N, C-alpha and C positions, 0 to 999 in steps of 0.2 A: 305691221312693225317688224323691223329687220331684227332677228335674234341676236341677243348680245354677244354670244360666244362667236358668232360670224364677223361682228364688228371687231372683236378682239383679234381674230385670226387675220383680218385685213391689216390691222396695226402692227402685227407681229411680222407679217410677210412683206409690207411695203418697204421699198427702198427710199427712205426719206431724203437721203442726199441726192439720189436720182431724180426724184419727184421735184425737189425745190430747185435743182440746177436747171430744170427746164425753163425756168423763169427768172432765176437769178444766178449770176456769175460768182461761183463759190471758189475760194482758195483753201487748199490744205493748211491747217494750224494745228499740227501735232496729230491727236487722235480725232480732232474736230474739224469743222470747216467754218470759214468766216466770209462775210461779205458785207456790203453797204446794205442796209435794210430796205427791203422792197415797199414797206408800209410807211416809211417817212424820209425826207430829204436829209441826207447826211454826206460829209465828205470823208470822214474817217469810219472804216468799218466797225460796226458794233453788234452785228447780226451773227449769231452762232448757231450752227446745226450740230447737235450731239447724237451721232447714230447709235452710240452705246445706249443711250437713255431714250431714244426715239422721240426727241423733241428739239424745238428751235427756241430760241430766246434772243430778244433784242434789248440791249442795256439802255439804248436811247429812247425808244417810245413804248418799251415794256411789252411789246408783242411777244407771244409766247403760246406753245401749244404742241399738238401732234400733226400728223399727216392730215387727219380730217379737218382740223380747225384751220391748216394752212390753205387747203382747198376752198373751205368756206370763206376765209378772209380774202384770199387773193383773187379767186375767181367769182366771188359774190354768190356762191351756191348755199343751198339750205343744208342742214345737217344730213338729211336722208339722201338728197342728190350727191352730196360730197362722197358719202359712204358708197353709193352706187357707181360713182365714176371710178373710184379706186378699185372697187371690186372687179370692175369691167377690165380695167387695165391688167389686173392680176389673174383674170380668167376664173374668178370665184362667182358662182351662180347664186346670188343672194334671193333672186325671185324663187328659186326652187326650193329654198330654205323656208320661206314665208309660209305660215299656216294657210292652207288653201281656202280656209272660211274667212280669211281676214278682210277681203274685198266684200263679201257678203255682210260681214259684221259692220263694216263702215257704213255700207248702204242702208242696213237696218237701222243703225243710229241715226242716219240723216233723216230717214222717214219718220222716226219717232220724234226727233226734235222738230220736224215740220208739223207734225200732228199736235205736239204739245202746245206750240204757239197758235195753231188753228183753233184748238179748243178754247185756249185763254182768251183769245181775241173775241171769239163769239160771246164768251160770258160777259166781258166788260165793256165792249164797244158796239154792240148790236141790240136792237130790240128783242130779238130771239131770246136773249139771255135773261129777260126780266124774270120768268118763271123760276130759273135756277137761282137767281140772286135773291129772290123772296124765299126760297127753300132755305138757302144758307143762312139768312137772317133768322128764320124760324128756329134754326138749330143753335142759335145763339153765337154764331160765328161771325166775328167782325170782318170787315173788308180787308184790314190789314193782315189778319191771320189766313184768310182765303188767299190773298196774294202771296203770303209766305209759302204756302203749300202748293202754289201754282194751280189752284182749281180752275176748271173749264167747263165748257158746255157743248154737248153734241146734240144739235137740233133734231127734231122727229123728221128728218129727211133721208130719203133712201141712199142718196150717193153724193152728198155734198163733199166730204172729204175725198171719196174715190175719185170725183171729177177733178178735184184740185191736184191730187197725186198723179192723175193721168197727164194734165197739163205740165207738171214738173218733171214728167218722165221717170217717176219713181213708184208707179203703181205696183210693180212686181215686188218692189221691196216692202211696200206697205202691206202687201199680203203676207210677206215673210215675217213682218212685225205683228201680224194679227190684226191690223187695222181695217182691212177690208176682206170680204169673203165673196167667191164666185157666186153669181146669181143661180137660184136653183133652176130657173127656166131661161132659156136664151143666153145670149153672151153678155159679158160685162160683170161688173162687181157692184156689190152695195156696202155701205159702212157697217162695221161691226157694232159700233156704239151709236144708238139712236134715241133721242128723247132721255138722255141721261146726263146727270152732273159728273163731270169727269174729275177723277182724282189721280194725279200722276203718282206713280211708284218710282222711287229713285234709288239709286245705288248709295251707299255710305259717302261717296265723294259728291253726291248731288245731281248727277245727270239723270235725266228721265229714261227709264228703260222699259215701262209697261204702264198700264192704265187700269183703274178700277171705275166702273160706271154705275151710279146710283140712279135707279129709276125715279123720274119726277113727273108728276102729273098724270100718272097712268098706272093701270094694274097689269097691263099687257106685257107680261115676261117676268122674269125673276127680278128680286128686288135689286141684286147686285150682280154684276157681270164683270169678269176680270179677263185681262189679256191672257192668251195661251203663252206657253213658254217660247223663247225664241233664241237667237244666237247671242243676245245681250241679256236676257231675262231667265233666271232660274229661280222659281219660287221658293224651292228648298234652301236657298242661300241668301234670300232677301228678306228684310224686316222693313216694314213701311214705317217711315219717320226716322230712319236711323241717321240720315243726313242732317235733320234738325236736332237730334238728340245727342250726338256722339260727343260733343264737348261737355255737356252736363253729366253724361254717363261716365266719362274719364274723370271729371271733378268729383263726383260722388262715389265712383267705383261701384256703381249700382244702376240697374235698369228696371223699369216697369214694363210688364208684358201684358198687353190687351188683346182682344180679338178682332175688334173693329176699327176701320179707318176713323170714323168720326169719334170713337173713344179716345184715340191717340190725339186728334185735332182738338177736342174738348179739352183735354188735359193741357195741352199747350196753350190754349186761349186763357186758362186761369193761372198759368205760371209754372205748371209741372212740365219742365222741358226735358225729362229723361224717359219718356215712354215711347215704345215701339209696338207694333202690331203685327200679327202674322198675316201673310199673304195667302195662306191656305189653312187648312184645319190641323195639320201636323207640325209639330215641332221637331226639328231635324238636327243632327250634328252640324251641318252647315250653318244653321241659325246661331247655334251655341258658339261656334267659332267666330262668327261676326262679333258677338258680344265680347268674346275673349280679347279679340283685336282691339276692341274699344275699352278694354281693361275693367269690365264689369265683373266684380267679384261676388256679387249678390244680385239675385233676380227675384222681383216681387211679382207674384201673379195677381193681377187685380181683375177679378172676374165677377160676373152676376152672382147674386145669392140664392138664386133658384136652382132647380134641378139641373138646367142646362149648364149653368156655371160649375156645379159640383161634378158634372159629368165631364166638363172641360179640364178640370183639375186632374182627374184620373187619366184623361186622355194624354195630357201633358207630362204627367209624372214619370212615365217610362224613361224617355230620353233624359229628363233631368237626374233620375236616380242613377241611370247607366253612366252619366257624366260626372257623378259625385258632386253635382252643383250645389251651391248654398242657395237654395230656393225657400221663398217664404209665400204664404197664401193670405191674401187679404180679400175676404168675401165682402161684397156690398149688402146693403139691407134689401130685403125682398122688393121686387119692383124697380130696382135701380140698375142702371148700367153706368160705367165710368163717365160717360158724357154727361148724362142727367145728374149724377151724384156731384161731379166737379162743378157744374153751373149752379147747383143749389148751395153746396158747402164750401166752394172755393178752395184756394190753395191749402189753407189751414186744416180744412176737413179732410182733404186727401192725405195730408201729412200725418194727421192723427191715426187715420185708417192704416196707413203703412207702419206706424209705429206699434200697432196692436196686432201685426201679421204674425201668424204661426209658422214654425218651420214646417216644410212639406211633409215630412215623415209623420210629425205629430198631428197634422191635419188629417193625413189619410187614415191613420190608425183610429182616430177618434170618429172618423166618418163611417169606415167600413165595420167598425166593431166599437160602439160608443161605451159599452160597460166593460170592456177590456176582460180581464181575467175572470169576472164575475158573470160573464155572458155563458148561456147554455152551450152545449157541444154543437148543436145544429147551427147556432149563429155564427160559431167560430168557423165551421166548416164553410158556410155560406160566405163569410168574409174572405177566408183563404181563397176560395174560388174566385172571388171578386177581384182580389190583389194579384192573381196569378199573371194576367197580361202585362201588368207593370213590371213585375219582378223578372219576367221572361226576357226583357231588354237589358237587363243588367248582366254583363260578362262575368264569368268567374274571376275572383280576385278579392282583393281586400273589401272594396266596396260592397260586393255581393255578401261576403262573410259578415260584415258589420250590419247589413240590412237584415239578414237572417236572425242575428242575435237580437235586434231591436224588436222585430216581429215576435220573437219568442218570448221577450219580456212582456209585450203587451198582451199576448195570448194566453200567457201562464204556462207555455209549454218550454221544453228545452230546445236549444238551437239545432241539435241533431235531429229532433222530431220534425221541426219546420223544414229544415234541409231535406230530410228523407221525403216529405210530402211534396216538396217542389223539385225533387231531383231530376226529373225528367224534362224539366224546363230548359230550353235553349236559347240564347239570344237571338232574336230575330234578324235575318240578314238586312243589311241597309240596301234599300232600293236605289237603282241607278236611274237618274233622270235622263231624258232624251238627249240633252246636249252634253252629257258627261260621258267619259270613256268608261267601258264596262269594268275593266280591272287595270290596276297599276301595271301588270305584266305586258300589257299591250301597247304601251309607250315607254321609251327610254326615260329613266329618272333624270329630272333636271339637276344640272349642278347646283350646289349650294351657293347662293349669292350672299356675297359679304355685305354687312351693313355700310352704308356710305359714310365717308368722313363727316364729322359733326360740323365743320365750317362750311363745306361744300352744300351740305344739306340746308344750313341756314341761308345760303346765298340763294339756292333754288327755291326754297320756301318764301323767301321774301319777294322773289320776282313773281311767283305764282299768285302771291297776295296783291302785288300791284306791278303789272306788266311795265309801267313807266319807268320803273327803276333800271331797267337795262340801260336806258339813256345816261344813267348815273355812274354806269360801270366804265370809268375812265382807264382802268387797268385791264379791260377785256377779260376778266375773270372766267366768263362764259367759255373762253377757249382753254382754260386751265383745269377744267373739271376733270377729275381722274376716274370718277365713278361712272361707268357707262349708262346705267340705269337712270342717274340723275340727268345725265346729258340728253338721253332719249326723252324724258318728260319734260325737260326744258324746251327742246325742239318741238315737241308735239304742242305745247302750250303756245309757243310764240309762232307757230305756223297757222294760226287761225282757228285752232280747234278748241282753245279755251283750257282753263284750269281744271274744271271738273272733268272734262274728257281725258286730259293728260293723266290725272290721278287714276281715273277709272281704268286706263290702259297699263298703268305702272304695275310693277310687281308689289306683293305684299311688304316686302322688306322696304322699298322706296316709299310706299303710302304711309308705313308706320312711322318712318324716320321724318317725313315732311309733317305729318300732323303733329308729332312732338315738337318739331321746331316751331311750327305755328304758334303753340302754346308758350314758347319762350319769346316769341317776337311782338313787338307793339302791333296794334291793329292797323294803324294807317298814319300819315302825316309826317311832320318834320322828324318825329322820334324814330319812326321806321326808316326814314331816309338816313339818319345819322347812323343808326345801327348797321344798316347796309353798307355805307361807306367804310365803316370800321371793319366789317367782315371782309370787304374787298381788299382792304388795305392788309389786314392779317394774313389773308391767303397769299397775296403777292410777297409779303415779308417772309413767310415760311418757304415759299418756293425759292426765294434768293438765298435764305439761310441753308437750305438743302443743298444748293449749288456751292456755296461757301465752304460747306463742309467737305464736299467732294474734292474741291481744288486743295484744301488744306491737306486732305489725306493723300493726294496725288503729289504734293510738292514737299511734303514735311521731310522726305528722305534725302532732299537735295543737300550735297555737301557744302557748297559754298557758292558765293555770287559768281566766281570765275568758272564754275563748272556747270552753269545752267545750260540746259538743252533749249532748243527753240521751242519744244512743246511746253517746257516748264515756263519760259519766258511769257509765252501766250497765256498760260493759265494765271500767273502772277499779274499780268496786265489786265486780264478779265477780272481778277479779285478787286483790283482798284476801281474798275468800272462799276462792279456790283456793290461795292461799298457806297459809292457815290449814288447809285441808283437807289439803295436801301435809304440813304438819307433823305432823297427827294421823296420817296413814297411815304415815308414817315412824317415829312413836313408838309406834304401836299394838302392834307386834309385836316390840319390843325385849325381850331376855331380862328376866324379872322384871317386866314391865310387866302392867297389869291386863288387857291384851289377850291375853296368854298363856294358853292353855287347857290343860285336863288331857289327858293321852293319850287316844287313841280307844280305846274299849272294843271287844272283839271281838263280832262278830255271830254 
């Protein structure tokens, strides 16, 4: 991906008049330039180039945009190729500005996509998947749910995937993705997953980034095997099932955290659609940030009621306390895990359990010191020692102070005594994953990205939901987008990579804006088409109004009709054309007008 600041530098430096005059005969018209439009047949010039604003505009066919969009439209280039052509003309090396890992990242994504389809096909279309399908059924998972999570099968074959990657010429990238490993003796590679039900791990946007493998029909090896981290997978920032859960999390403003993949799948099966699972044993600030982006205000820990479940609460408590999170603990009956409980009790049973969940601190205090102030001194000291690792993760500040006061109240001590007992504790340093930069000081801070305009976001969100809408864009609003992040996401999606990958590569600002826009748009069909047409029309009308305001301000000081300069006459003539264009735009998509088109046909 070309950095946005480089694209902006290109647009700032390019000579728009010089660029367009290579292909169109321009004539000076005051501070602007005018010509017959290169995009439609006309006898009277209605195509304007405005160097001051760095854009062009045709009153006849409504073509408009900046230097990049002109190259795209006139020369038939893609967005990225248009940017690179302009950069080459300006002597700007955009290749040097690209992250050196971009190529590897793209190849790893391609290998991961190939593997996901390989595993899925083997599960559903081959006899080899019979045992895995039987196992899925034994877990109470329907075919529909299995397909929704993209489950697959890796046969007990040494190199089936490795051989296919070799034929595809992507074996090297399969190794980078953790899909194959070198043979311990001799040359060649073997498959990392063998004899396992494959569970794709996806980004919140829905693209496969890693895999979990559950052993089926054998005891030879660990029950679960997970992909190692790669250029596209960081387990400390990934929550399994987030792509399925994010809409419900946003709706409820709450999420359920479980520890196993099948716990998450089992809850989904009975209608609990806001659960996610850890891809490791630790809860990290990265996980909490993912939940925050989904607007989860409350987090339910739904864990086993045995010793392992109680220990898991204490393991997860530190990061939650440090973040000051509103966390609740819902412990299952002895012998149950979320999957078995959900299958037996159903949606209503899970909801009742969540309703009875305790605040995290209440659960911790009652667990480590059940009798509270009545406890003997020795039990209090043992409880304090047990709670130290959790408190050690909480940085100094209001949260830590309130935690000490709550501890003091439960122990029957003063806050000063508790603080003195724990005064040597220091927050544990955050560990850095292999794909992360060690410190912020090692890389220059990124400029703060402005949120994209609402109408432009709705336009891009609609096209990402249904790419066929681009054919409905009679106004070519795609050339009008001012937010570079939106333009890059749209270009990525329409160049064959798909919506999931476009959002995966987009900035957090663009992701949040598009996801919010999706919630405002209809799902599909004629209603979405109608809304999309209105969005296009409103964007065009706003552009026209902006130009009309500019003309009014430029001409309002004119003394009289006999004192008009040639530039003023040109602007007033343009105003007449703009008003006529605005009328056409407003009337074109009225119900029953000739501009109304037939419904989109399925592809």
